[in-house]
C-alpha positions as CSV (number, residue, x, y, z in Angstrom):
1,X,1.2,17.0,14.7
2,X,2.2,16.5,18.3
3,X,-0.2,14.7,20.5
4,X,-0.7,15.2,24.2
5,X,-0.2,12.1,26.4
6,X,-4.0,11.9,26.8
7,X,-4.7,12.2,23.1
8,X,-2.0,9.6,22.4
9,X,-3.6,7.2,24.8
10,X,-7.0,7.7,23.1
11,X,-5.5,7.0,19.7
12,X,-3.7,3.9,21.1
13,X,-7.0,2.6,22.6
14,X,-8.8,3.1,19.2
15,X,-6.0,1.2,17.5
16,X,-6.3,-1.6,20.0
17,X,-10.0,-2.0,19.7
18,X,-9.9,-1.9,15.9
19,X,-7.3,-4.7,16.1
20,X,-9.6,-6.6,18.4
21,X,-12.5,-6.0,15.9
22,X,-10.4,-7.4,13.1
23,X,-9.5,-10.5,15.1
24,X,-13.0,-11.0,16.3
25,X,-14.5,-10.8,12.8
26,X,-11.7,-13.1,11.5
27,X,-12.6,-15.7,14.2
28,X,-16.3,-15.4,13.4
29,X,-15.6,-15.8,9.6
30,X,-13.6,-18.9,10.3
31,X,-16.4,-20.4,12.3
32,X,-19.4,-19.4,10.1
33,X,-20.9,-22.2,8.0
34,X,-22.0,-21.9,4.4
35,X,-25.6,-21.1,5.2
36,X,-24.4,-17.8,6.5
37,X,-22.1,-16.9,3.7
38,X,-23.5,-13.4,3.5
39,X,-22.3,-12.8,7.0
40,X,-18.8,-13.9,6.0
41,X,-18.7,-11.2,3.3
42,X,-20.1,-8.6,5.6
43,X,-17.6,-9.4,8.4
44,X,-14.7,-9.3,5.9
45,X,-15.8,-5.8,4.9
46,X,-15.9,-4.7,8.5
47,X,-12.5,-6.3,9.3
48,X,-11.1,-4.4,6.3
49,X,-12.8,-1.2,7.6
50,X,-10.9,-1.6,10.9
51,X,-7.6,-2.3,9.1
52,X,-8.0,1.0,7.3
53,X,-8.9,2.7,10.6
54,X,-5.7,1.4,12.2
55,X,-3.6,2.7,9.3
56,X,-5.2,6.2,9.6
57,X,-4.9,6.2,13.4
58,X,-1.3,5.0,13.2
59,X,-0.5,7.9,10.9
60,X,-2.0,10.3,13.5
61,X,0.1,8.7,16.2
62,X,3.2,8.9,14.0
63,X,3.8,5.2,14.0
64,X,3.6,2.2,11.7
65,X,0.3,0.3,11.8
66,X,-0.1,-2.1,14.7
67,X,-2.1,-4.7,13.0
68,X,-1.4,-7.5,15.4
69,X,-0.1,-5.7,18.5
70,X,-1.7,-4.7,21.7
71,X,-5.1,-6.3,21.8
72,X,-7.3,-4.7,24.5
73,X,-8.7,-6.7,27.5
74,X,-12.3,-6.2,26.3
75,X,-11.4,-7.5,22.9
76,X,-9.6,-10.5,24.3
77,X,-12.7,-11.3,26.3
78,X,-14.8,-10.8,23.2
79,X,-12.7,-13.3,21.2
80,X,-12.7,-15.8,24.2
81,X,-16.5,-15.5,24.4
82,X,-16.8,-16.5,20.7
83,X,-14.5,-19.5,21.4
84,X,-16.7,-20.6,24.3
85,X,-19.9,-20.0,22.3
86,X,-18.5,-22.2,19.4
87,X,-17.9,-25.0,21.9
88,X,-21.5,-25.0,22.9
89,X,-22.9,-25.0,19.4
90,X,-24.0,-21.4,19.4
91,X,-23.5,-21.0,15.7
92,X,-27.0,-20.1,14.6
93,X,-27.5,-16.8,12.8
94,X,-29.1,-14.9,15.7
95,X,-26.3,-15.9,18.1
96,X,-23.5,-14.9,15.6
97,X,-25.2,-11.6,15.0
98,X,-25.9,-11.0,18.8
99,X,-22.2,-11.5,19.6
100,X,-21.1,-9.3,16.6
101,X,-23.5,-6.6,17.9
102,X,-21.9,-6.9,21.4
103,X,-18.5,-6.3,19.8
104,X,-19.8,-3.4,17.8
105,X,-21.3,-1.9,21.0
106,X,-17.9,-1.9,22.5
107,X,-16.1,-0.2,19.6
108,X,-19.0,2.3,19.2
109,X,-18.6,3.3,22.8
110,X,-14.8,3.6,22.4
111,X,-15.3,6.1,19.6
112,X,-17.9,8.0,21.5
113,X,-15.5,8.2,24.5
114,X,-12.7,9.4,22.2
115,X,-14.9,12.1,20.7
116,X,-15.9,13.3,24.2
117,X,-12.2,13.5,25.2
118,X,-9.5,15.9,24.3
119,X,-8.0,15.2,20.9
120,X,-6.6,17.7,18.4
121,X,-9.1,19.0,15.8
122,X,-7.5,17.2,12.9
123,X,-7.6,13.9,14.8
124,X,-11.2,14.5,15.9
125,X,-12.2,14.9,12.3
126,X,-10.7,11.5,11.4
127,X,-12.1,9.9,14.5
128,X,-15.6,11.3,13.7
129,X,-15.4,10.0,10.2
130,X,-14.4,6.6,11.4
131,X,-17.1,6.7,14.1
132,X,-19.7,7.2,11.3
133,X,-18.6,4.0,9.6
134,X,-18.6,2.1,12.9
135,X,-22.1,3.3,13.7
136,X,-23.4,2.3,10.3
137,X,-21.8,-1.2,10.7
138,X,-23.4,-1.5,14.2
139,X,-26.8,-0.5,12.9
140,X,-26.6,-3.0,10.0
141,X,-25.6,-5.8,12.3
142,X,-28.4,-4.9,14.8
143,X,-30.9,-4.9,12.0
144,X,-29.8,-8.3,10.7
145,X,-29.9,-9.6,14.3
146,X,-33.4,-8.3,14.7
147,X,-34.5,-10.1,11.5
148,X,-32.8,-13.3,12.6
149,X,-34.5,-13.3,16.0
150,X,-38.0,-12.8,14.4
């Protein structure tokens, strides 16, 4: 399937933000202490979700998966924020989940923007399916954050 330049850019952006999401969750997993072991498992699941998304999106784009390439600026800022937060001891459950939700907000918006753009029908179906998984992850993290803040 031939992609227009605009559609190709949309797919590239989604690949980049999924790569950022993997890196962000891997950073969080490394920094989480044992009292939040359930978050490690959840974040591992969501990192795997994004790896799968990258494979599917790369197939649409006609390229090999870009698992470590082309991190987006917002993702780089997201990871840098996690690093700064760790330096100041912001490792409590509510803080971890708040930052994870912030990252999920960014990827959720990227998917919404992609679906509002001009991508071929077959690509839109894959993107819509991935967006449903992203939205479910966002909602789960938000619910956990709400409980942690209570």
